[in-house]
C-alpha positions in Angstrom: -13.8 -19.9 1.3 -11.2 -17.8 2.8 -9.3 -15.1 1.2 -5.8 -15.2 1.3 -3.1 -12.7 2.3 0.4 -12.6 3.0 2.7 -10.1 3.8 6.4 -9.6 5.1 7.5 -7.4 7.8 10.2 -6.7 9.5 10.8 -6.4 13.8 14.0 -4.6 15.0 15.9 -5.8 18.1 16.5 -4.1 21.2 19.6 -5.8 20.8 21.7 -8.2 19.3 20.9 -11.8 19.2 24.4 -13.8 18.7 24.7 -17.7 18.6 27.0 -19.7 17.5 26.0 -19.5 14.3 25.7 -15.7 13.7 23.9 -12.1 14.9 21.0 -10.6 13.7 19.5 -7.4 15.0 16.1 -7.6 13.0 13.6 -10.8 12.7 12.3 -11.1 9.0 8.6 -12.6 9.4 5.9 -13.3 7.4 2.3 -12.9 8.4 -0.8 -14.9 7.0 -4.2 -13.8 7.0 -6.9 -15.8 6.4 -10.4 -13.5 6.0 -13.8 -15.6 5.5 -15.5 -11.9 5.5 -16.9 -12.0 8.6 -13.4 -13.2 10.4 -9.7 -12.9 10.0 -7.3 -15.5 10.8 -3.5 -14.6 11.3 -0.4 -16.7 11.4 3.3 -15.8 11.9 6.2 -17.9 10.4 9.9 -16.7 10.4 12.0 -18.1 7.3 15.1 -19.7 8.6 18.4 -19.7 6.6 19.6 -22.7 8.3 16.7 -24.3 6.6 17.3 -23.1 3.3 14.4 -20.7 4.1 14.0 -17.0 2.8 10.8 -14.6 3.2 10.5 -14.7 -0.7 10.6 -18.4 -1.4 7.9 -18.9 1.5 5.8 -16.2 0.1 5.7 -18.0 -3.0 5.3 -21.3 -1.5 1.8 -20.0 0.6 0.6 -18.1 -2.9 1.4 -21.1 -4.9 -1.8 -22.8 -2.6 -3.9 -20.0 -3.2 -5.9 -21.5 -5.8 -6.6 -24.7 -3.4 -7.3 -22.4 -0.9 -10.0 -20.7 -3.0 -11.5 -23.8 -3.5 -11.8 -25.0 0.1 -8.5 -27.2 1.0 -9.2 -27.9 5.0 -6.5 -27.3 7.3 -6.1 -31.5 7.5 -5.4 -31.3 3.6 -3.2 -28.3 4.1 -0.5 -30.6 5.9 -0.2 -33.0 2.3 -0.3 -29.9 0.5 2.9 -28.1 1.9 6.0 -29.3 3.3 7.0 -29.0 6.9 8.3 -25.5 7.7 7.6 -22.4 8.0 5.6 -21.7 5.3 3.2 -23.7 6.3 3.3 -22.8 10.3 2.2 -19.5 8.7 -1.1 -21.4 6.9 -2.0 -23.4 9.6 -1.8 -21.3 12.5 -4.4 -18.7 10.5 -6.6 -21.2 10.1 -6.2 -22.9 13.8 -7.1 -18.5 14.5 -10.1 -18.7 12.1 -11.7 -21.5 13.3 -11.3 -20.7 16.7 -13.0 -17.0 15.6 -15.9 -18.8 14.0 -16.4 -21.0 16.5 -16.4 -18.7 19.4 -13.9 -20.9 21.6 -9.9 -20.3 21.7 -7.6 -22.7 20.5 -6.6 -25.4 23.2 -11.0 -25.5 23.7 -11.4 -26.9 20.0 -8.9 -30.1 21.2 -10.3 -29.9 24.9 -7.2 -29.2 26.3 -6.2 -27.2 29.3 -5.4 -23.4 28.6 -1.5 -23.2 28.9 -1.8 -21.2 31.9 1.1 -20.2 34.3 3.7 -21.2 31.7 7.3 -20.7 32.5 9.3 -19.4 29.3 13.3 -19.5 29.2 14.7 -16.3 28.8 18.2 -16.2 26.3 21.5 -14.8 27.2 23.3 -14.0 23.7 26.6 -15.9 23.0 29.2 -13.5 24.1 32.1 -13.1 26.5 32.1 -14.8 29.7 32.1 -11.6 31.6 29.4 -10.3 29.5 27.2 -13.2 29.9 27.8 -12.6 33.7 26.4 -9.1 33.8 23.8 -10.3 31.4 22.9 -12.9 34.3 22.7 -10.2 36.7 20.8 -8.3 34.8 18.2 -11.4 34.5 18.8 -13.0 38.0 14.9 -12.7 39.0 14.4 -15.0 35.7 13.6 -19.2 37.4 14.7 -20.3 33.7 17.7 -18.9 32.0 18.9 -20.4 27.9 22.1 -20.1 27.3 23.5 -19.6 24.2 26.8 -20.7 23.5 30.0 -22.5 21.3 32.7 -24.5 21.7 34.9 -22.3 23.2 35.1 -20.9 27.0 31.8 -23.1 27.4 32.7 -24.0 30.9 34.1 -20.9 32.0 30.6 -18.9 30.5 28.4 -21.3 32.3 30.3 -20.8 35.3 29.8 -16.6 35.4 26.1 -17.2 34.5 26.0 -19.2 37.5 27.6 -16.4 39.6 25.8 -14.2 38.3 22.3 -16.0 38.9 23.2 -18.0 41.7 19.2 -19.3 42.1 17.9 -19.8 38.2 17.3 -22.8 36.6 20.0 -23.2 33.4 19.8 -24.9 30.3 22.2 -24.8 27.6 22.4 -24.4 24.2 25.7 -25.6 21.9 23.5 -24.9 18.2 25.1 -27.9 16.8 29.1 -26.1 17.9 30.5 -29.2 20.1 31.8 -32.4 18.9 31.2 -35.7 21.0 35.0 -35.0 22.8 33.5 -32.0 23.9 30.6 -33.0 25.4 32.3 -36.2 27.0 34.7 -34.0 28.8 32.3 -30.9 30.2 28.7 -33.3 31.0 29.9 -33.9 34.4 31.0 -30.5 35.0 27.6 -29.0 33.8 25.6 -31.3 35.3 27.5 -29.9 38.8 27.1 -26.1 37.8 23.6 -27.1 37.7 22.8 -26.8 33.9 19.2 -28.6 33.2 19.6 -29.6 29.8 21.8 -29.7 26.9 20.4 -28.7 23.4 21.8 -29.4 20.2 25.5 -30.4 20.9 26.4 -31.9 17.9 25.2 -31.3 14.1 22.3 -32.6 12.7 23.5 -35.7 10.7 26.2 -35.8 12.8 25.0 -37.0 16.3 24.6 -40.9 16.0 27.9 -40.8 18.8 25.1 -40.2 21.0 24.0 -43.4 21.2 25.0 -45.2 24.5 26.5 -42.1 25.4 25.0 -41.7 29.4 25.4 -38.0 28.9 25.0 -36.9 33.1 22.8 -33.8 31.4 19.6 -34.2 29.5 20.3 -34.1 25.8 17.6 -32.6 23.9 17.3 -32.4 20.1 17.1 -29.4 17.9 17.7 -28.8 14.4 17.9 -32.5 14.0 14.0 -32.8 14.9 11.4 -31.9 12.3 8.6 -33.8 12.2 6.7 -37.0 14.1 9.2 -39.0 11.0 12.3 -38.1 12.7 11.2 -40.0 16.5 12.7 -43.3 15.4 16.1 -42.3 15.1 16.7 -39.7 17.6 14.7 -41.6 20.4 17.8 -43.7 20.6 19.8 -40.5 20.7 18.2 -38.2 23.1 16.3 -37.1 25.9 14.3 -34.5 24.5 13.0 -32.7 21.6 12.2 -29.1 21.0 9.4 -28.5 19.1 8.6 -25.3 16.8 5.9 -24.7 15.0 8.8 -23.3 12.2 10.2 -26.8 11.8 6.6 -28.7 12.0 5.3 -27.0 10.1 2.4 -25.5 12.1 -0.1 -26.4 15.7 -1.3 -29.6 13.6 2.3 -31.0 13.1 3.3 -29.9 16.8 1.1 -31.8 18.2 1.6 -35.0 16.1 4.9 -34.8 16.8 4.8 -34.4 20.5 2.3 -37.6 20.5 5.1 -39.4 19.1 7.6 -38.2 21.2 5.9 -39.0 24.3 5.2 -42.2 22.8 8.8 -43.0 22.7 9.6 -42.1 25.9 11.0 -38.6 25.4 10.4 -35.5 27.1 9.3 -32.0 25.3 10.6 -28.7 25.1 8.7 -26.3 22.7 10.7 -23.4 21.6 10.9 -20.9 18.9 12.4 -18.7 16.2 12.9 -15.0 17.2 9.5 -13.5 16.6 6.9 -11.3 17.4 4.0 -13.2 20.5 1.9 -14.2 17.1 4.3 -16.3 16.2 4.8 -17.5 20.5 0.8 -17.8 21.2 -0.2 -20.9 18.5 2.8 -22.5 20.6 1.8 -22.3 24.0 -0.9 -24.8 23.3 1.5 -27.1 22.7 3.8 -25.9 25.6 1.5 -26.6 28.0 2.3 -30.4 27.6 6.5 -29.2 27.6 9.0 -29.7 30.4 10.9 -26.7 29.4 9.0 -23.8 27.3 11.7 -21.5 25.4 9.1 -19.0 24.2 10.5 -15.6 25.1 11.0 -14.1 21.3 9.0 -11.4 21.9 11.4 -9.5 24.6 13.5 -9.5 22.3 11.9 -7.1 20.1 12.4 -3.3 20.3 8.6 -3.2 19.8 5.9 -6.1 20.2 2.7 -6.2 18.5 -0.9 -4.9 19.5 -2.6 -6.8 22.4 0.6 -8.6 22.5 1.9 -11.1 25.2 2.4 -10.7 28.9 5.7 -11.7 30.5 6.1 -11.4 34.3 9.0 -12.8 35.8 9.3 -15.5 33.3 5.3 -16.3 33.6 3.5 -16.1 30.9 -0.5 -14.7 30.3 -2.8 -16.3 28.3 -2.9 -14.8 24.8 -5.6 -12.1 24.0 -8.2 -13.3 21.7 -7.3 -10.2 19.7 -4.0 -11.6 19.0 -4.4 -15.4 18.3 -6.4 -18.3 19.2 
């Protein structure tokens, strides 16, 4: 029976990460380690205040199932033993890593899907003034895909500035629930003209029913509105895409289920992340191989990443090292 260890870690960021809800200078993560005496599997999660999660709460939730795990709880049984969220994500991904090491296979080989090779991740430009975002775009102009964090102010000015700074990059924008329907209606056509490929979560979660019947010229992607496959019936009427994050789905197992349900409903896939290390990104790559848009640049925000961390070459992600995960 696997032995459970849970630790919290703080990883300084290279610069402040700013979105519409605030800024952060550190990533507070929880790491789970499952050891069977020969092999050790690891998983990382990022407790998220937006979903009423804390580091202490996540650790307590994980420790609450330690007896069940000691008595042989399987990964499948884990899905019912814990609710979807950050805590289950860390445990689920540790199970996957342990299984891969036991069988001498990569995680994607366990489910017979192609290796996630050549994934192009978005590189994120944090919320700032239009002039500052233009300068940031110039520095990142070689990236094939840029993601802009925006609020409800200076939206078009910011997008125009980034387009000037990075004329050849694909652009996606993330409002993090900060817009109104009226604003979206007013600026949708202009964003399309500026070459924006997708708008992520323009309206607050639970207040997005107004998107029904609205034919936005730019693809709309749910983020805060989507957590598990149970959300798909409602969201398929409102959005074109869903942003799958393992910290919301409760791990890779739930992410794969959500991806299946979304595709069956005719929706496209995005795979995203919280701000974490390469250990959090590696499991997400397994499902990201199916996605139209990949946003797994969390490690690029770290002042220093984990040992054996992922490689990034002009937006292209290298496969995770076996020593990292999976």
